[in-house]
TORKOL-4160 file (C-alpha; in steps of 0.2 Angstrom, whole numbers, padded with zeros to 4 digits, m for minus):
85
<pt num="1" X="0819" Y="1341" Z="0325"/>
<pt num="2" X="0820" Y="1323" Z="0328"/>
<pt num="3" X="0812" Y="1325" Z="0345"/>
<pt num="4" X="0797" Y="1333" Z="0337"/>
<pt num="5" X="0795" Y="1320" Z="0324"/>
<pt num="6" X="0797" Y="1306" Z="0337"/>
<pt num="7" X="0784" Y="1315" Z="0349"/>
<pt num="8" X="0772" Y="1317" Z="0335"/>
<pt num="9" X="0774" Y="1298" Z="0330"/>
<pt num="10" X="0771" Y="1293" Z="0348"/>
<pt num="11" X="0755" Y="1304" Z="0348"/>
<pt num="12" X="0749" Y="1296" Z="0332"/>
<pt num="13" X="0753" Y="1279" Z="0338"/>
<pt num="14" X="0742" Y="1281" Z="0354"/>
<pt num="15" X="0728" Y="1289" Z="0343"/>
<pt num="16" X="0727" Y="1273" Z="0333"/>
<pt num="17" X="0722" Y="1264" Z="0348"/>
<pt num="18" X="0730" Y="1248" Z="0341"/>
<pt num="19" X="0737" Y="1238" Z="0355"/>
<pt num="20" X="0754" Y="1235" Z="0347"/>
<pt num="21" X="0756" Y="1253" Z="0342"/>
<pt num="22" X="0752" Y="1259" Z="0359"/>
<pt num="23" X="0764" Y="1247" Z="0367"/>
<pt num="24" X="0778" Y="1252" Z="0355"/>
<pt num="25" X="0774" Y="1270" Z="0358"/>
<pt num="26" X="0776" Y="1267" Z="0377"/>
<pt num="27" X="0792" Y="1259" Z="0374"/>
<pt num="28" X="0799" Y="1273" Z="0363"/>
<pt num="29" X="0793" Y="1286" Z="0375"/>
<pt num="30" X="0802" Y="1277" Z="0390"/>
<pt num="31" X="0818" Y="1276" Z="0379"/>
<pt num="32" X="0817" Y="1293" Z="0370"/>
<pt num="33" X="0832" Y="1300" Z="0378"/>
<pt num="34" X="0843" Y="1285" Z="0372"/>
<pt num="35" X="0835" Y="1285" Z="0355"/>
<pt num="36" X="0838" Y="1304" Z="0352"/>
<pt num="37" X="0856" Y="1302" Z="0359"/>
<pt num="38" X="0860" Y="1292" Z="0343"/>
<pt num="39" X="0857" Y="1308" Z="0332"/>
<pt num="40" X="0872" Y="1317" Z="0341"/>
<pt num="41" X="0884" Y="1303" Z="0345"/>
<pt num="42" X="0880" Y="1290" Z="0331"/>
<pt num="43" X="0886" Y="1276" Z="0342"/>
<pt num="44" X="0878" Y="1259" Z="0342"/>
<pt num="45" X="0881" Y="1242" Z="0350"/>
<pt num="46" X="0885" Y="1234" Z="0333"/>
<pt num="47" X="0903" Y="1230" Z="0338"/>
<pt num="48" X="0898" Y="1222" Z="0355"/>
<pt num="49" X="0884" Y="1212" Z="0346"/>
<pt num="50" X="0897" Y="1206" Z="0333"/>
<pt num="51" X="0909" Y="1201" Z="0347"/>
<pt num="52" X="0896" Y="1192" Z="0357"/>
<pt num="53" X="0890" Y="1182" Z="0342"/>
<pt num="54" X="0908" Y="1178" Z="0338"/>
<pt num="55" X="0911" Y="1171" Z="0355"/>
<pt num="56" X="0895" Y="1161" Z="0355"/>
<pt num="57" X="0901" Y="1153" Z="0338"/>
<pt num="58" X="0918" Y="1149" Z="0346"/>
<pt num="59" X="0910" Y="1140" Z="0360"/>
<pt num="60" X="0898" Y="1131" Z="0349"/>
<pt num="61" X="0911" Y="1125" Z="0337"/>
<pt num="62" X="0922" Y="1119" Z="0352"/>
<pt num="63" X="0908" Y="1111" Z="0361"/>
<pt num="64" X="0916" Y="1118" Z="0377"/>
<pt num="65" X="0933" Y="1121" Z="0383"/>
<pt num="66" X="0943" Y="1112" Z="0397"/>
<pt num="67" X="0946" Y="1129" Z="0405"/>
<pt num="68" X="0942" Y="1147" Z="0403"/>
<pt num="69" X="0960" Y="1151" Z="0397"/>
<pt num="70" X="0958" Y="1141" Z="0382"/>
<pt num="71" X="0942" Y="1150" Z="0378"/>
<pt num="72" X="0950" Y="1167" Z="0380"/>
<pt num="73" X="0965" Y="1162" Z="0369"/>
<pt num="74" X="0953" Y="1156" Z="0355"/>
<pt num="75" X="0943" Y="1172" Z="0356"/>
<pt num="76" X="0959" Y="1182" Z="0354"/>
<pt num="77" X="0965" Y="1171" Z="0340"/>
<pt num="78" X="0949" Y="1173" Z="0330"/>
<pt num="79" X="0946" Y="1192" Z="0334"/>
<pt num="80" X="0964" Y="1195" Z="0328"/>
<pt num="81" X="0959" Y="1189" Z="0311"/>
<pt num="82" X="0944" Y="1201" Z="0310"/>
<pt num="83" X="0947" Y="1218" Z="0302"/>
<pt num="84" X="0938" Y="1233" Z="0311"/>
<pt num="85" X="0925" Y="1242" Z="0301"/>
């Protein structure tokens, strides 16, 4: 069902001949398998994105570390305070 709706939307977007819609339709068509996979697995990259932004913030606050061990220790320390959702 989702595949049918997505395929219909791709056809509609191309029919509009609006450059940005056509580009988006091409992108969606290239990634349609990954998009449809979400409907069965419900997995997303939100945890990884959150972890990445946390590490970037640690680096920004510290203005660099003398060695990588200190960075890793700080990441463990900060992530231990976060509760999983």
